[in-house]
Structures are given as C-alpha cells and as structure tokens.
C-alpha positions in Angstrom: -40.3 -58.5 -29.8 -43.4 -59.0 -31.7 -44.6 -57.0 -35.2 -41.1 -55.4 -36.0 -37.8 -57.6 -37.1 -34.9 -54.5 -36.6 -32.0 -56.0 -37.6 -28.8 -54.9 -35.4 -25.9 -56.0 -34.2 -26.0 -54.9 -30.7 -29.7 -55.8 -30.5 -31.2 -56.9 -27.1 -34.4 -58.0 -26.0 -34.8 -55.2 -23.5 -33.8 -52.3 -25.9 -36.8 -51.3 -27.9 -38.7 -52.4 -24.2 -41.5 -48.7 -23.8 -39.6 -47.0 -21.6 -35.6 -47.8 -22.2 -33.5 -47.8 -19.5 -30.5 -45.8 -20.8 -28.7 -46.6 -17.7 -25.7 -43.5 -19.1 -24.3 -40.3 -17.8 -27.9 -39.0 -18.3 -29.4 -41.4 -15.8 -31.7 -44.1 -15.4 -34.7 -43.3 -16.8 -36.4 -46.4 -15.2 -36.1 -45.2 -11.6 -39.1 -42.9 -12.5 -42.1 -45.4 -12.1 -44.7 -47.3 -14.1 -47.1 -44.8 -15.3 -45.1 -42.1 -15.7 -40.9 -41.9 -17.3 -38.9 -39.4 -17.9 -38.3 -40.6 -21.5 -40.9 -39.6 -22.6 -41.7 -36.1 -21.0 -44.0 -36.7 -18.1 -40.8 -36.0 -15.6 -41.3 -32.2 -16.4 -44.4 -30.4 -15.9 -44.8 -27.0 -17.6 -45.5 -24.1 -15.9 -48.6 -23.3 -18.1 -49.5 -20.2 -15.4 -45.5 -18.9 -16.3 -46.8 -15.1 -17.8 -44.0 -14.7 -20.9 -45.2 -10.6 -20.9 -42.6 -10.7 -17.3 -39.8 -11.7 -19.9 -37.1 -8.7 -18.8 -39.8 -7.0 -16.8 -36.3 -6.2 -14.7 -34.5 -5.4 -17.3 -33.3 -1.5 -16.9 -33.8 0.9 -20.4 -31.7 2.3 -22.1 -32.1 5.7 -23.8 -29.3 5.9 -26.6 -29.3 8.8 -27.1 -28.0 9.8 -23.9 -24.7 7.4 -24.1 -21.8 9.0 -26.5 -21.4 6.0 -28.5 -17.6 4.9 -29.4 -17.5 4.6 -33.8 -17.0 1.2 -35.0 -16.1 -0.2 -38.1 -18.5 -2.6 -40.0 -17.3 -2.2 -44.6 -14.7 -4.6 -45.1 -15.8 -5.5 -48.1 -13.0 -4.9 -50.6 -15.3 -6.3 -53.6 -12.2 -7.9 -56.1 -11.7 -6.3 -59.4 -12.6 -9.7 -61.2 -15.8 -9.2 -59.6 -15.6 -5.8 -60.4 -15.7 -6.4 -63.9 -18.9 -7.9 -64.0 -21.5 -6.7 -66.4 -24.9 -6.1 -65.0 -25.7 -8.8 -67.1 -23.3 -11.4 -66.3 -24.5 -10.2 -62.8 -28.3 -11.6 -63.5 -26.8 -14.5 -65.0 -25.0 -16.2 -62.0 -28.5 -14.9 -60.0 -30.6 -16.9 -61.8 -27.8 -19.6 -62.4 -28.6 -19.9 -58.4 -31.8 -19.0 -57.7 -31.2 -16.0 -55.8 -33.7 -12.8 -56.2 -33.3 -9.4 -54.8 -36.4 -9.2 -53.7 -35.8 -5.5 -52.4 -32.2 -3.2 -51.4 -30.1 -0.4 -52.9 -26.7 -1.3 -54.0 -26.2 -4.8 -53.5 -22.9 -6.0 -54.0 -22.3 -8.6 -56.8 -22.4 -11.8 -56.1 -19.2 -13.9 -55.4 -18.9 -17.2 -56.6 -15.0 -18.3 -55.7 -14.4 -18.5 -51.8 -10.7 -16.9 -53.0 -12.2 -14.2 -54.1 -14.7 -13.1 -51.0 -12.0 -11.4 -49.2 -11.9 -13.6 -46.1 -8.6 -14.1 -43.7 -6.3 -17.0 -44.7 -7.8 -19.2 -42.0 -11.2 -18.9 -43.0 -10.1 -20.1 -46.5 -7.8 -22.7 -44.9 -10.1 -24.1 -42.9 -13.1 -24.0 -45.7 -10.6 -26.2 -47.4 -10.6 -28.6 -44.9 -13.6 -28.7 -44.5 -14.0 -29.6 -48.0 -16.1 -26.3 -49.3 -14.4 -25.2 -52.3 -17.8 -23.0 -53.7 -20.0 -20.9 -51.6 -23.6 -22.3 -51.9 -26.2 -19.8 -53.3 -26.9 -17.7 -49.6 -23.0 -17.4 -49.6 -22.8 -16.0 -52.5 -24.6 -13.4 -52.6 -24.8 -13.3 -48.2 -21.6 -13.2 -47.8 -20.8 -9.8 -49.6 -23.8 -8.0 -48.3 -22.6 -9.3 -44.4 -19.6 -7.8 -45.3 -20.7 -4.6 -46.6 -21.9 -3.8 -43.2 -24.9 -3.3 -44.9 -28.6 -5.0 -42.7 -30.1 -7.5 -44.5 -32.9 -10.6 -44.3 -32.1 -13.8 -45.6 -34.8 -16.4 -46.6 -33.1 -19.4 -46.9 -33.6 -23.6 -46.3 -31.9 -25.1 -43.6 -29.0 -27.4 -44.7 -28.3 -24.4 -47.6 -25.5 -23.1 -45.8 -26.8 -19.9 -44.2 -25.0 -20.5 -41.1 -21.9 -19.6 -42.5 -23.2 -17.2 -44.6 -23.0 -15.2 -41.0 -20.2 -16.8 -38.9 -17.5 -16.1 -41.9 -18.2 -12.7 -41.9 -18.6 -12.4 -38.4 -14.9 -13.3 -37.6 -14.0 -10.9 -40.4 -16.2 -8.3 -37.9 -14.9 -8.9 -34.9 -11.0 -9.0 -35.5 -11.7 -5.3 -36.7 -12.9 -4.6 -33.7 -11.2 -3.5 -29.8 -10.1 -6.0 -27.9 -12.9 -7.0 -25.3 -11.9 -6.2 -21.4 -13.0 -7.5 -18.1 -16.9 -6.6 -18.1 -17.9 -6.1 -21.5 -20.2 -8.3 -23.2 -20.2 -10.4 -26.7 -19.3 -8.4 -29.4 -21.8 -10.5 -31.8 -25.1 -12.3 -30.8 -26.8 -14.4 -32.4 -30.6 -15.1 -31.0 -31.8 -18.8 -32.2 -35.3 -20.7 -30.7 -34.2 -24.1 -30.3 -31.2 -25.4 -27.8 -30.1 -27.6 -30.6 -30.1 -25.1 -33.4 -28.0 -23.0 -30.9 -25.4 -25.9 -30.8 -25.7 -26.7 -34.6 -24.2 -22.6 -35.0 -22.1 -23.0 -31.6 -20.6 -25.8 -33.1 -19.4 -24.4 -36.7 -18.3 -21.8 -35.4 -15.3 -23.9 -33.4 -15.3 -25.7 -36.7 -14.1 -22.8 -38.4 -12.7 -20.8 -35.9 -9.8 -23.1 -34.6 -7.2 -21.2 -36.0 -7.8 -17.8 -34.2 -8.4 -16.4 -30.9 -12.1 -15.8 -31.3 -14.3 -17.4 -28.4 -17.4 -18.4 -28.1 -20.5 -19.3 -26.4 -23.9 -21.2 -26.3 -27.0 -19.9 -24.2 -30.3 -22.0 -23.1 -32.2 -23.6 -21.3 -32.9 -27.2 -19.8 -29.3 -26.9 -18.4 -27.9 -25.5 -15.2 -26.8 -21.4 -15.2 -23.0 -22.1 -14.3 -21.6 -23.4 -17.0 -22.8 -20.3 -19.2 -21.9 -18.0 -16.4 -18.1 -18.8 -16.1 -17.8 -18.9 -19.9 -19.7 -15.4 -20.3 -17.9 -13.7 -16.7 -14.5 -15.5 -18.8 -14.9 -12.8 -22.2 -16.9 -13.9 -25.3 -17.1 -12.7 -29.0 -19.6 -14.6 -29.9 -23.2 -15.4 -28.0 -25.2 -17.7 -29.0 -28.6 -17.5 -27.5 -32.2 -18.3 -27.1 -34.1 -15.7 -25.8 -35.1 -17.0 -22.6 -32.1 -17.8 -21.0 -31.0 -14.6 -22.5 -32.9 -12.7 -20.5 -32.8 -14.3 -17.3 -28.6 -13.7 -17.5 -29.1 -9.9 -18.5 -31.3 -9.4 -15.7 -28.6 -11.1 -13.6 -26.0 -9.1 -14.9 -24.0 -12.2 -15.5 -23.4 -10.5 -19.4 -24.6 -7.4 -21.0 -24.9 -6.5 -24.5 -23.6 -2.9 -24.7 -21.1 -4.3 -27.2 -22.6 -5.8 -29.2 -22.3 -4.3 -33.4 -23.6 -7.3 -35.2 -26.8 -9.2 -34.2 -28.4 -11.9 -36.1 -31.0 -13.4 -35.6 -32.0 -17.1 -37.1 -35.2 -18.6 -38.0 -37.0 -15.9 -36.9 -40.3 -17.0 -38.1 -40.3 -20.0 -36.1 -38.6 -17.4 -32.9 -42.3 -15.5 -33.5 -43.9 -18.7 -33.9 -42.6 -19.7 -30.6 -43.9 -16.9 -28.9 -40.4 -14.7 -28.7 -41.5 -11.8 -30.2 -41.3 -9.4 -26.4 -38.4 -11.3 -25.5 -37.0 -10.6 -28.7 -37.8 -6.8 -28.7 -36.4 -6.2 -24.7 -33.3 -7.9 -25.7 -33.1 -5.9 -29.1 -33.8 -2.5 -26.9 -30.4 -3.6 -24.6 -28.1 -3.0 -28.3 -26.8 0.3 -29.6 -29.2 1.0 -32.5 -26.2 2.0 -35.3 -25.2 -2.1 -34.9 -25.7 -4.3 -38.1 -29.0 -6.6 -38.7 -29.4 -9.7 -40.2 -32.3 -11.7 -40.0 -33.3 -15.2 -41.6 -36.2 -16.8 -41.7 -37.7 -19.8 -43.8 -41.2 -17.5 -44.7 -42.1 -14.3 -44.7 -45.9 -13.8 -42.9 -46.6 -10.2 -41.7 -45.5 -10.2 -38.2 -41.6 -10.8 -39.8 -41.8 -8.2 -42.1 -42.9 -6.0 -39.0 -40.4 -6.7 -36.8 -37.5 -6.4 -39.7 -39.3 -3.3 -40.4 -38.4 -1.7 -36.4 -35.0 -3.9 -35.9 -32.9 -2.7 -39.5 -32.3 0.5 -39.1 -31.3 0.8 -42.7 -33.6 -0.2 -45.2 -31.9 -3.7 -45.5 -31.1 -5.6 -48.4 -34.1 -9.1 -48.7 -32.8 -11.6 -50.9 -34.6 -14.9 -51.1 -32.8 -17.9 -52.5 -35.1 -21.1 -54.4 -38.1 -20.5 -55.2 -40.5 -17.3 -55.4 -43.2 -19.8 -54.6 -43.4 -22.6 -52.0 -42.7 -25.7 -54.1 -41.8 -28.9 -52.8 -38.6 -30.9 -54.2 -39.1 -32.9 -57.2 -37.0 -35.7 -55.8 -39.1 -36.2 -52.7 -42.0 -38.9 -53.7 -44.8 -37.6 -51.8 -47.8 -39.8 -50.7 -51.0 -38.2 -48.9 -52.9 -41.3 -46.7 -56.8 -39.5 -45.6 -57.7 -41.1 -42.3 -60.3 -40.7 -39.5 -57.7 -40.2 -36.1 -58.4 -43.5 -34.9 -56.8 -44.6 -37.8 -53.3 -43.5 -37.7 -51.2 -45.5 -35.4 -51.9 -48.7 -37.1 -51.3 -47.2 -40.7 -48.4 -45.6 -39.1 -47.0 -48.8 -37.7 -47.9 -51.3 -41.1 -46.0 -48.5 -43.2 -43.1 -48.3 -41.0 -43.1 -52.5 -41.2 -42.9 -51.9 -45.2 -40.6 -49.5 -45.8 -38.0 -49.3 -43.3 -34.5 -51.3 -43.7 -31.7 -51.2 -41.0 -29.6 -47.9 -41.4 -32.9 -46.1 -42.9 -33.6 -42.6 -40.6 -37.1 -41.9 -40.7 -38.4 -39.0 -38.6 -42.4 -38.7 -38.3 -43.5 -35.2 -37.7 -46.6 -35.0 -34.7 -48.7 -31.7 -33.4 -48.1 -32.0 -29.4 -45.7 -33.2 -26.6 -47.7 -35.8 -25.9 -48.8 -37.3 -29.2 -44.7 -37.8 -29.3 -44.9 -39.5 -26.5 -47.5 -41.8 -26.7 -46.1 -42.9 -30.6 -43.2 -43.4 -29.0 -44.4 -46.1 -26.8 -46.7 -47.6 -28.8 -43.9 -47.8 -31.4 -41.0 -49.8 -28.9 -43.7 -51.9 -27.3 -43.6 -53.2 -30.6 -40.3 -53.5 -31.0 -39.6 -50.4 -33.5 -35.9 -48.5 -32.0 -37.6 -45.4 -31.8 -37.3 -42.8 -29.8 -38.9 -39.2 -29.5 -37.4 -35.3 -29.1 -39.8 -32.1 -27.8 -39.4 -29.2 -25.8 -39.7 -31.0 -22.3 -37.0 -32.7 -22.7 -33.9 -31.9 -20.6 -31.3 -30.9 -22.9 -28.8 -33.9 -22.1 -31.7 -36.2 -23.6 -32.1 -34.2 -26.1 -28.7 -34.1 -27.3 -29.0 -38.2 -26.6 -31.7 -38.6 -28.9 -30.0 -36.8 -31.2 -27.0 -38.3 -31.7 -28.8 -42.1 -31.3 -30.5 -41.3 -34.3 -27.7 -40.3 -36.0 -25.7 -42.9 -35.8 -28.5 -45.5 -36.8 -28.7 -46.5 -33.5 -32.3 -46.2 -33.0 -33.5 -44.5 -36.8 -36.7 -43.9 -36.2 -37.3 -40.2 -34.8 -40.9 -38.6 -33.6 -40.6 -34.7 -33.2 -42.6 -31.5 -33.0 -42.2 -28.9 -35.3 -40.4 -26.8 -32.5 -37.8 -29.1 -31.5 -36.9 -30.0 -34.8 -36.8 -26.7 -36.6 -33.4 -25.9 -37.9 -31.7 -29.0 -37.1 -29.5 -30.2 -40.0 -29.7 -34.2 -40.1 -28.5 -35.9 -43.1 -29.3 -38.7 -44.4 -33.1 -38.9 -44.0 -34.4 -41.6 -46.2 -38.4 -40.9 -45.3 -40.3 -38.1 -43.1 -43.7 -39.2 -41.9 -46.7 -36.4 -41.3 -48.1 -38.6 -38.8 -50.1 -34.7 -37.9 -50.6 -32.6 -40.8 -49.4 -29.1 -40.3 -51.4 -26.1 -39.3 -49.2 -24.2 -42.6 -48.7 -25.2 -45.8 -45.6 -24.0 -45.7 -44.1 -26.5 -42.4 -45.3 -29.6 -44.5 -42.8 -28.0 -47.5 -40.1 -27.8 -45.1 -41.0 -31.3 -43.0 -40.6 -33.0 -46.3 -37.6 -30.9 -47.1 -35.6 -33.1 -44.2 -35.7 -35.8 -47.1 -34.4 -35.9 -50.5 -31.6 -33.2 -50.0 -28.2 -32.9 -52.0 -29.2 -34.5 -54.9 -30.2 -37.8 -53.2 -33.6 -39.2 -53.3 -36.5 -39.3 -50.6 -40.1 -40.0 -50.1 -42.6 -38.4 -47.6 -46.2 -39.8 -46.1 -48.9 -38.0 -45.1 -51.7 -38.6 -43.4 -54.3 -36.3 -43.3 -57.4 -36.2 -41.2 -61.0 -34.2 -42.2 -60.0 -31.1 -39.3 -56.9 -30.2 -41.9 -58.7 -30.3 -45.1 -58.5 -26.6 -45.1 -55.4 -26.9 -47.0 -56.4 -30.1 -49.2 -55.9 -27.1 -52.1 -53.0 -26.2 -50.7 -51.6 -29.4 -50.7 -52.7 -30.5 -54.0 -50.5 -27.5 -55.8 -47.7 -28.4 -53.9 -47.9 -31.6 -55.6 -49.0 -30.4 -58.7 -45.9 -28.4 -58.8 -43.4 -30.9 -57.9 -45.4 -33.3 -60.2 -46.5 -35.9 -57.8 -49.6 -37.5 -58.6 -52.7 -36.5 -57.0 -54.9 -38.9 -55.4 -58.3 -38.6 -56.7 -60.7 -38.5 -53.3 -58.3 -35.6 -52.6 -58.4 -33.3 -55.5 -62.1 -34.0 -54.6 -61.5 -32.9 -51.2 -59.8 -29.8 -52.3 -62.8 -28.7 -55.1 -65.6 -29.1 -52.2 -63.3 -26.9 -49.9 -62.3 -24.2 -53.0 -66.2 -24.2 -53.0 -67.1 -23.3 -49.3 -68.8 -26.3 -48.5 -68.7 -27.0 -44.9 -69.0 -30.6 -44.1 -67.1 -33.0 -47.1 -68.9 -35.7 -48.2 -65.7 -37.9 -47.8 -65.7 -37.9 -43.6 -69.1 -37.9 -43.5 -69.6 -41.3 -44.3 -67.4 -42.4 -41.4 -64.9 -44.2 -43.3 -61.7 -43.9 -44.2 -59.9 -42.5 -48.0 -57.0 -45.0 -47.5 -54.8 -43.3 -50.9 -52.6 -45.6 -51.0 -53.9 -48.3 -49.6 -51.8 -49.0 -46.8 -53.2 -52.2 -45.0 -54.3 -51.4 -41.6 -53.5 -53.5 -38.6 -56.3 -55.5 -36.9 -59.0 -53.1 -35.8 -56.9 -50.2 -35.7 -57.4 -50.2 -32.1 -54.2 -48.1 -30.7 -51.8 -50.3 -29.4 
C-alpha cells in the first residue's frame, strides 16, 4: 500500500484495491471490465429522459364524496391522572427543559415524561424496557400524546432524536383498534420515506418493538425485485413503509390499495421534496381517505413543505419543534474550515485522512455528486485507504453491504451523497468531512451533526471553494453561535459577500487559503 497504513487484522494485500473483488452473495464486482465497475456506480446508467410527471398517470382518481366511508377511531389517548394535575407553569417548565416548542395548534396535549404514564399496551412497555429505553426523548414526550390523540402533527426533529418511535408506537395502538384485515385489504398505516435505507431502518424499529404482537409490516422500494414485496402485500400487512416511486408502481399494478389507510406518516418530507417526489406524494395521498390522521416529519421548514402540509393535513395540525428555533450546530463538534481551490481538494483530503485516521474511527466524507463519490473512492483506495461509497445509483444489495462494512468498521471511511445518507442513524461517527460544501447551510448543520451525538465529542472538516462563498456569511453565523473560532480569511469573505461584491479578492489571486494549514501532497494533482 502506498501513502496509508491501515492496521486491521483481517487486512490483505488486495483488500483496498481500486476495484475491490467482493466475491460475496452480491456478486463478483471485478467482472465488469477495467474502466467501469459496478462498485462505483458505473454499472447503472440512469435514464435522464424519464419524465417524473408520468408517475401515477394510470392511477384512477377517487371521488371520496361518492364513497360511504366506514367510521374509524383515532383518538385513544387517556390522560394519566398525574399528567392531568400538571399546571400550566409545570407544563411550560417541562417543555422549556426539553427544548420543546409548540409553534402552531390548539388543545395540545400535555407532555408526558414517563413511559408508564402514556398508555401504551403492556407489550410495548416491555419492549421499550428490553431495549433499555426507560424514559422518552423530547420529541416522544410531546409527540406520543399528540399522535395518540388522533391529531394531525408536524414534527421538526433531527435524525437520532427518537422520532421513528414517536410515530411508530402510536401506530401500533391505532392498528389494534381497527377491524382485522381481510383478504384484499391494503395497509392501515402508510409511512413514506425518501430512501431505501431509511425505509429499512424504520422497518427494523417496527420489528423490534412489535415482536410480541401480530402486527405485520413490509417495505416497498426500488433497486430490488418486486416479487418479495408483492408476496408480502398479497399476504396482508398492517404497516407499509415505502418510497414513493415503487409504491406508485405497485398501486398501478393493483398489487395493493390504500383504501384502509387511516394513519399516514411522511418522514423526511423536506428531503422527499428535494428529490422531486412532490407530485408522486400528492398522487399517493389522493388514494387515501381524507379523514385520515397525518403526521409529517421534516428537518427543515421551507415554503414548499409548508404548502404540502396545508394540503395534506385536513385538520389544523399541531406543529412541534424540538431543539433550537434558530439553526445551530452542536457545541461538542469541533469545526474546521479550509478555503481551497477545486483542484486542491483531493490532495488535502488525503493529507487530512493521514493525519486524523486511527483504527476503528468512522469517517463520513460528504460529496455533492455520484460521480465525485465514485472518483474519490477510487482515489482513496489506490492509496490503500479503507473507503467505500454510497449513492443513489447503487443497487440496494450493495448499499446495504457498504453500510454494514462501515458500521462494523471493516471499511471505516464512507463517501456519501446527501440523498443516500439522509435519515440514516449511524452511531459512533468520529469525523465528518465536507469535501463538497452543500448548497444550503441547513445541510451543513445536518451533515456535521452525524458526529458528536449522545454527549460524545466529534470533529468536522469542511472544504470551501469560491463557488460556495455566497454561504460564507451563514457559515460564520453558525460558527459563532456554536462558539467555534472564525478564521480571519473566512470572516473577510463573509463581509465581502454581505456587501454584494461580485468578486472575492481571496480567490482571484489564484492561491488557496488553507485556513488550518493542511500540508498538501505533491503538486495537488489528482491521484
């Protein structure tokens, strides 16, 4: 190996070659020729001519006014006597302590800080304790009583905050109160998610906490054969976790229907809109009875998400925010910023990894494009670095394999695009590297939030190039609010951008501004 020494007992001389020969159940990836390999996404050629507007064109619209809907129950919440006794002052103190803010809504249930006072079935309480959950997280403190009350809800909470259980456990209660499924019935609960990984993650939580019930669930997403999904749906499931595109395919083929859905969840709604799923979401929701209960979850609250919420929530939703109302980064995360020219980034990345990487340290490198993910992975592996990448063009089997290699530490460096990584709750991430600065400052905060979780300390390293100087002012604000040092050069660029100067003097010289002075490798050429 050249340039990098990774000490792993299972290491071998060919392990980190540029085109790794997995030779496992997912296929021998050396069989794709020398120039392009499936491992780097080149085995799949996306059809950019596909018109997403065609999705759902074969779905017959439903005139719900002409259908005699069977009434259903959605309010199962019985407030514990101790909760009823809480004064308005005590309620405010609980919400303030847990950074819970009610932004909108009336008749909001009081927060519940004990799992024994929420009213879950005994098997749910038992499963919580078996998984060492003895107290609810902030989003669960307020989210559980709202969801159990049958109210529409919009929740703003980060990945890793416990939001999955905030909507899944009330879903169990909802399901058990409905009539049994009959042959030909579709699901009672529908959860829409932007990515396959997030859908699988939600399903695993369902399995973990419903093992002692008769509640059945399945996933539906692209990248894998439909046959298994079709079989599960034909058998009948109570919960369907789905990505919009595959669900529309299954609906158009009459594999299932949404006539019995009375509990609808949209997880990572903002990311689904970013990915262009709005039309698909609306077509899907048109297939669901209008008096359903709707719960939306979003890490950000742009106008597009607000408009979708107004259309999908038939009642006045309760909007809950957990955490700061302003965009802030965790203070336990050390943030370093590097001002570079584009061609310098790969050399700086290698030098940085040489400096910070130790055995068992997990590192996520964020990039903007699939092409960059493939290129960087190859470049790092040629230097002997244990890197793999994940992005939307990879088949599900390989994405799952890459995630497992990363989580187990076999390949502790993962290059990822935002879309592929969104919603993944990956623990023990030591470092985050922003090889490409994101297009929105919110994504910067979400990315670096992958480290420094659960009270642990982490670090982020960010490469900022001239094309993203427009975000310098926002970046400086984030650094200050999280009590991080602001490099003088970045502050000057921020001031320059704030004064609408069309050209930045710190880039026009043709020299990079290596704020934290990472030594470059050689002449910075691509390796």
